[in-house]
N, C-alpha and C positions, 0 to 999 in steps of 0.2 A: 805270403799276402795271405792266407787263407786264414792261418789269428786273427785275424784283424776283424773275418767276420762274425766274432766268436761275440761280439758285446753288440746282440742287438735291440731290437724294442723293447723287447719280455720282459730281460730283468728288473729293466726301469718301471713298464704296471706293477710285475708283479712284489719293489719295493714300495710302491704308493699305494699297495692295500696291507703290506707288513704293518705298513705306522699306519694304515684308520686302523687296524689292529690294535694293534699295539697301543692305540690311544683309547680307546674304548676301553681294554683289559685296566689302562694307568688309572684312567678315572673313576671306574670302579674299586681298583682298591682304593685309591687314597679318598673317595665316599664313605668306606667300611674301616682306614683304621683314623681319620678324622670321627667316626661314627665315635669306635673306640672311645677317644682318647675325649672327647668329653661324660661319657659311661654309658650312651645309646648302647644296650648290649645288641637289643631289637634288634636294633634299624644299622646295626652290623652284621649284623646274619647273615639279614638280607639281601645285606651286596656282598655279603660272598655270595649264597648261595645262585647270586643271580649271573654272580660276571665263571660261575663252574656250573651253570643250566649251556653255556653256550660258548664256554669251554673250560672241559672236564677236567684239563687232563694239569690246567694250572697252581700249578704247587705252591704261589704265595699265596692262594686264596686257600688252598686245601689248611697250608701251615697255620692261616690266616682262623678258619673255620675254626681247626682244632685247640692252636692256643683260645680262642674266643670262648672258646665252651669247658676246655680245662679250670680259666681265670674265675673263671663266673659261676661254674656248677661245682656246689656242697656235695658230698656227697647224697647220695638220693634218699635215704629212712630222714637223713637231715631236710634236705629242700623239703620236702614232703609233713615234717612236724611243721615247717615253719609256716606254709601255706595255713593251712590247718590249723594252727592255730592264730594266725589271720580269722579266717574264716568263722574260728571261733567267737569272736570279738568282734567281730561284725564292725570287719574292716572291709568290706567287701574290692569297692573300686583299688588299692592296694597288690590285694591279694591275684585279681583273674589275670594281671599280666604277668607275673610268677608263675600261674598256673601254666596256663598258655605254652609257656616256657618251661614246666616243668613236660607238656603235652608231647611238644618237637621235640622233645630233648628222649622222651622215651615213652615210647608211642605205641609202645603192646603194652606196659600197664593199667589193671586195672586199675585200683584207689589213683591214679592220676588223674584221670579221666571222668572216675565217681565224683573225685572231689571238683574239677572246673564245673562239673555242672550243677552242683550244689549252691557254686558260689558266681557261679553264670546266672541262673535263675534267680540267687538270690535281686541278684541287679534287672532284672529282669530282660534278659538278653539271653530267650527264650531260645532262639531257631540255633545259638551255641549252644545251648543246654540241653538242646534235643536232639543237636550230633552230638554231644560228651556221652551222654548217656545210649544214643547209639549206638555207642564204641565201645563200650560197656559191655555192651551185652553180644557185638559182635569179642569181643577180649573171650566173655562169661557165657555163656549165652542161659547157664545153670542159677544164672543168678538171681535170685526174686525178687530184688531189694532194685537194680538196674533194672527186670519191666518195669513195676511198679512206681520209679520215676518218670519212667518214662511218661508212667501214665497220669498222673499228674502235669505234665513239662502240659503231653496232650491235652489235657482240660482243661488248661489254661490256655490254650491257643483255639480253644472251641471245639477243637473236635473229641464230642463226649464217645463217639464212638469206636474210634481208633483206643482212648482212652479206657474204654470196659474192657477190648484184646489187649491191653499190655496187664490193667491186672487180672484180666483173667487169666493172663500166663502166669504170670506172678503167684500166683494162690494153688496153678499146679502143680508149681515146686517147694511152694510154702503153706500149704490148707488148712483153710481157718485158721489164718495166721488174724487173728483180728480188725489191723493194721487198714487193710489190704481190704474186707469185705466191708469196711466204714468207709473207704472210697468209693468202691464198684456200687454200695450201696446207695451216694448221692446223689453218682451219674444219675445213678436208675431213675431217683426221685426228682430230678430235673430235667427228665427225659418225660417225665409224666407216668413214667413204668413202676406204678404203683405196688404191683404185688412182686417184681423182684428186685424195689428196692425194699422191700420189706423180708424177704428171704436174706438176703444180707445183713441185714441191720437185725436182724435175729439171731442170726449164726454167729454175728461180732457178741453181742450179747451173752450169748448161751457160755461166750470167753473169756467177757469182760465188764460182767452182771454193772459196772459205778462208770463206765463212758456213760459219760455226761451229752456228750456228741449227739451218739449212738442212740442215745434215752432219746433227743430233742428232735431227731427225722425221722426217726421210728415215730414220736407222734405227731406230729406234722404228718408222717405220711397215712396213721388209722383215723385221723381227722379229713383224707381227704373221701378216703370208700366210708365216712357214713360209720365207723364205731368207735362216736363217740367214747364212751367205757375205757377201751384199751386207751384211747387218746391220752386223754386227763391222769391216767393212768400210768402211761409213762412219759407225761410232761411236770408230772407232779415229783414222779422220782430221779426227773436231770434235777428240780431247785431244790429237792431232799442233797445228793449229791454234793453241788458242787451252789451252796445259795449266794456266795457271794461271785455268781456269773451273772451280768445283767439279761443276758440275753436268752437266759435258761427260763429267768420269771419273766422277760415283756413274751413268751410264747404263750406260756402260764396265762398272763394276763390279756395276752391275745383267741387261744382260744375258748377262754372265762365270755368274754365279751361276746365274743358270734355266738354260744350259747345264751345269749340272754343272760350270765351271771355278772352281772354288772360290782353286783356289793363285794363279791370274791374278788373282778377282776384292780374292782379300786384300791384294794386291799397291796395285792401286788404290786401299781405300780408307785405307791407311795409306797412301799417302801424302798422303792427301784431310788424312786428321784430323790430319800434324805440320802441317799447314798451318793448318786450323781443326777446335783439337777439339772446339771445340765447337758444330759445322757437324751437328743436328740430321739431316736423314736420312742424313750416313752414321754416322752411333754410330748408328742402325736399323736399316739396311745391312748393317755391321757384326757387329747383334745375333745380324740374318737369317742370317748369313755362320756365326754360330760353330752356330748354333746347328741345322744343318744338318748342320755336324758330328759333333754330340752333348755340344760339351764347355754342355752347359746353365746349371751354376749362370755361368760366366763372358758367356753369351747376356744370362742379365737382370740383373747389371751394367753390360753395356753397352743397356740398352733402359728402365732405371729412369732411367742418365744420359737417354737421350733424353727419356724421363717429363717429365724436371726441365727439361730444354729447353723440353718443350712437354705442361703441366702435361690442360692440355684436349685430347689427341690420341685420341677411344677407340682405334684400333688398335695405338696405343703399348701403353695399357693392355689390352688383348687380346694383343697378342705375351707378351705379360711376365707375365702371368698361362700361357701356357703354356709358359714358361720355366721358372714356379712349382713346378706340376703335373708337369712333367715331375722336378724333384729335389724330390720327397715336401710340396712345401710345402702341401695343400695349401688349410691356412687363409689361407694368403693369396694363392694361387692364386683359390681364392675374393669376396676381396673384389677383387682387381680386375680379374676381371669384374663382377663387379654394379658399379663406376666404368665401366667401361667401357659399360656398358648406359645407365648414366643420365646418360653423354655420348650416346650414338647407340643410341637406343630400336632400333634395326628392325636393329644389327648384330647380324645371322645367328652367323656366326662364335662373338662371344663367348655367347653364348646358348649356339650347340652346347660352347666347351669347363665352362660350366657343367654342362651338362648331364655332359660328365663332373668333377667334382669331386662332384655330388652322388651318382654313381652311386661314383667309387671309398667314396667317407664313409657310404656303403651309404643315402642318401636318395633311394627309388629312387621314389617317390611326384613328390618337385619332380624326380631327372632325369627323370622321361618328359613330364613338365609342360617342361624348360623342353629339351626335344631334338623335342619337338613345335613348337612356337617356333621354334626355328632352324629345320629344316625347314620351317614356312608361308613364313617371310622369305625363300629361298633352300632351293627341293627339292631344286637336285646336293649338298647337303646328308645327302643318305635316305638314300645310301652309306657317308657319309663313315664 
């Protein structure tokens, strides 16, 4: 009689629980197999891992993961070369999933994380790049390139202090490395730390005297602190070193124009425009040169060409409004001011130009209002 009591309700409840567990496992495994058959290996990999997270001893999930890894993984060196080839040929979208898969398969490989960081940076995935380069450094702390690569990402993420710290660590491992000095110098210059920038740029040029970028930046730095002769020397050397570098030519032209050497600046600008007639910066600067010479109509023409090349550039519309105002085209000048303000509501000089238009056309209330807004945005315009 006691034997009849062995069939208690508990086993029924346990049977139901087992069935529920089995259903979850089977569902995950079916999804994994379906992804495998379709060649969706990353998705299959994730499904097998999900099953194992809940049921670590599940042999079918373990064997499926092993099978997947074996069937999809090439020998390490061959896999790395394959992804690197995609990177070198700029096939970054195709490279990123393969690089991510490699990082999962070889989580302690510094070359894999370095390559993943470079690929992610190339397609603008800065958080992934930051993580990858951080892993690179964690694996190999004495790798100067890893710290430098992380520095470039931090600079792109607008964290200049972190970027400088990264390049400083890189330089502690690779002293006097010209490229690391160049990058740190450029960041110092962007922070208006001119002396620190010049220190790095000078050191860079001592090791790489024909570095055009370092010459250009050093020229800009010297110009900021009023050392005109040194600035001119550096900018001229940049042009001599790389005569086809239009940015170098335009940096020199801008400097010459600021120094009142408009004839020399015009030579440089015409040289650039003969090579690149659609160069926005050259068109804009040539317009500024003509405006400074009092050729307002001609200046307006170049500003219009620059505006057509970059229609959403507020400063170009503002410059155009100045030239139009100078030629008496007040209605056009007003429209250009309004366009500049719509593109950049914080453009103080556009409000100042609009105030001039309003005053000239007898709308004094609007003139006072626009002038007040200009001074609010830029108090230095109070005496302009």
